[in-house]
C-alpha positions as a Markdown table, in Angstrom:
| # | Residue | x | y | z |
|---|---|---|---|---|
| 1 | Met | 9.1 | -19.7 | -10.5 |
| 2 | Thr | 6.7 | -17.3 | -8.8 |
| 3 | Asn | 4.3 | -20.1 | -7.8 |
| 4 | Ile | 7.2 | -22.1 | -6.3 |
| 5 | Leu | 8.3 | -19.1 | -4.2 |
| 6 | Gln | 4.7 | -18.4 | -3.2 |
| 7 | Asn | 4.2 | -22.0 | -2.1 |
| 8 | Ile | 7.5 | -22.0 | -0.2 |
| 9 | Ala | 6.5 | -18.9 | 1.6 |
| 10 | Gly | 3.0 | -20.4 | 2.3 |
| 11 | Met | 1.3 | -17.3 | 0.8 |
| 12 | Gly | -0.2 | -18.8 | -2.4 |
| 13 | Gly | -1.8 | -16.0 | -4.4 |
| 14 | Leu | -1.4 | -13.4 | -1.7 |
| 15 | Thr | 2.0 | -12.3 | -2.7 |
| 16 | Glu | 0.7 | -9.7 | -5.2 |
| 17 | Gln | -1.8 | -8.5 | -2.6 |
| 18 | Ala | 0.9 | -8.2 | 0.1 |
| 19 | Ile | 3.2 | -6.3 | -2.2 |
| 20 | Ala | 0.4 | -3.9 | -3.2 |
| 21 | Ser | -0.5 | -3.4 | 0.4 |
| 22 | Asp | 3.0 | -2.6 | 1.4 |
| 23 | Phe | 3.3 | -0.2 | -1.5 |
| 24 | Leu | 0.0 | 1.5 | -0.5 |
| 25 | Ile | 1.2 | 1.9 | 3.1 |
| 26 | Ser | 4.6 | 3.3 | 1.8 |
| 27 | Ser | 2.9 | 5.8 | -0.5 |
| 28 | Lys | 0.7 | 7.0 | 2.3 |
| 29 | Ser | 3.8 | 7.6 | 4.4 |
| 30 | Ala | 5.5 | 9.4 | 1.5 |
| 31 | Val | 2.5 | 11.8 | 1.2 |
| 32 | Arg | 2.4 | 12.5 | 4.9 |
| 33 | Asn | 6.2 | 13.0 | 5.1 |
| 34 | Leu | 6.3 | 15.3 | 2.1 |
| 35 | Ala | 3.4 | 17.4 | 3.4 |
| 36 | Phe | 5.2 | 17.8 | 6.7 |
| 37 | Ala | 8.5 | 18.7 | 4.9 |
| 38 | Ile | 6.8 | 21.4 | 2.9 |
| 39 | Thr | 5.6 | 23.1 | 6.1 |
| 40 | Glu | 9.1 | 22.9 | 7.6 |
| 41 | Thr | 11.0 | 24.3 | 4.5 |
| 42 | Ala | 12.0 | 27.9 | 4.3 |
| 43 | Thr | 13.2 | 28.3 | 0.7 |
| 44 | Pro | 10.6 | 28.8 | -2.2 |
| 45 | Glu | 12.7 | 26.6 | -4.5 |
| 46 | Leu | 12.7 | 23.6 | -2.1 |
| 47 | Lys | 9.0 | 24.1 | -1.4 |
| 48 | Ser | 8.3 | 24.0 | -5.1 |
| 49 | Ala | 10.3 | 20.8 | -5.6 |
| 50 | Leu | 8.6 | 19.2 | -2.6 |
| 51 | Arg | 5.1 | 20.1 | -3.9 |
| 52 | Lys | 6.0 | 18.4 | -7.2 |
| 53 | Gln | 7.0 | 15.3 | -5.3 |
| 54 | Leu | 3.9 | 15.5 | -3.2 |
| 55 | Arg | 1.7 | 15.6 | -6.3 |
| 56 | Asn | 3.5 | 12.6 | -7.7 |
| 57 | Ala | 3.1 | 10.7 | -4.4 |
| 58 | Val | -0.6 | 11.4 | -4.4 |
| 59 | Asp | -0.9 | 10.3 | -8.0 |
| 60 | Thr | 1.0 | 7.1 | -7.1 |
| 61 | His | -1.3 | 6.4 | -4.1 |
| 62 | Ala | -4.3 | 6.8 | -6.4 |
| 63 | Lys | -2.9 | 4.4 | -8.9 |
| 64 | Ile | -2.2 | 1.8 | -6.2 |
| 65 | Thr | -5.6 | 2.2 | -4.7 |
| 66 | Asp | -7.2 | 1.8 | -8.1 |
| 67 | Phe | -5.2 | -1.4 | -8.8 |
| 68 | Met | -6.0 | -2.9 | -5.4 |
| 69 | Thr | -9.7 | -2.0 | -5.8 |
| 70 | Ala | -9.9 | -3.5 | -9.3 |
| 71 | Asn | -8.3 | -6.7 | -8.1 |
| 72 | Gly | -10.5 | -7.0 | -5.0 |
| 73 | Tyr | -7.7 | -6.4 | -2.5 |
| 74 | Tyr | -9.1 | -3.2 | -1.2 |
| 75 | His | -12.7 | -2.1 | -0.6 |
| 76 | Pro | -12.5 | 1.6 | 0.5 |
| 77 | Asn | -16.3 | 2.1 | 0.0 |
| 78 | His | -17.5 | -1.2 | 1.6 |
| 79 | Leu | -16.4 | -1.5 | 5.2 |
| 80 | Gly | -17.8 | -5.0 | 5.6 |
| 81 | Glu | -15.9 | -6.4 | 2.6 |
| 82 | Gln | -12.7 | -4.7 | 3.8 |
| 83 | Ile | -13.1 | -6.2 | 7.2 |
| 84 | Asn | -13.4 | -9.6 | 5.6 |
| 85 | Val | -10.2 | -9.0 | 3.6 |
| 86 | Arg | -8.3 | -8.0 | 6.7 |
| 87 | Leu | -9.6 | -11.0 | 8.6 |
| 88 | Gln | -8.4 | -13.3 | 5.8 |
| 89 | Asp | -5.0 | -11.6 | 6.0 |
| 90 | Ala | -4.9 | -12.2 | 9.7 |
| 91 | His | -5.7 | -15.9 | 9.3 |
| 92 | Thr | -3.0 | -16.2 | 6.7 |
| 93 | Val | -0.5 | -14.6 | 9.0 |
| 94 | Leu | -1.5 | -17.0 | 11.8 |
| 95 | Lys | -1.1 | -20.0 | 9.5 |
| 96 | Leu | 2.4 | -18.8 | 8.5 |
| 97 | Lys | 3.3 | -18.4 | 12.1 |
| 98 | Asp | 2.5 | -22.1 | 12.8 |
| 99 | Gln | 4.6 | -23.4 | 9.9 |
């Protein structure tokens, strides 16, 4: 069923990569927002709870990054390879636009 949906969407095998990329972006946003919330919070109990959530968000970000790196979706230490991945993403988006 997944292959049918991927073909209908015109994304082929990129569905997993797209989901992982969205999840990575969301986790970065969570880290940033939690860090900001900690600086704006007055009560020690709430600061403690937010710090716990921040640690969890950082751990989640690391797991997503590891998954993406292991699957060749993300190349944080190789700029040239990462640029190629992003160029392929852009070409895919342009193909989807023309369908």
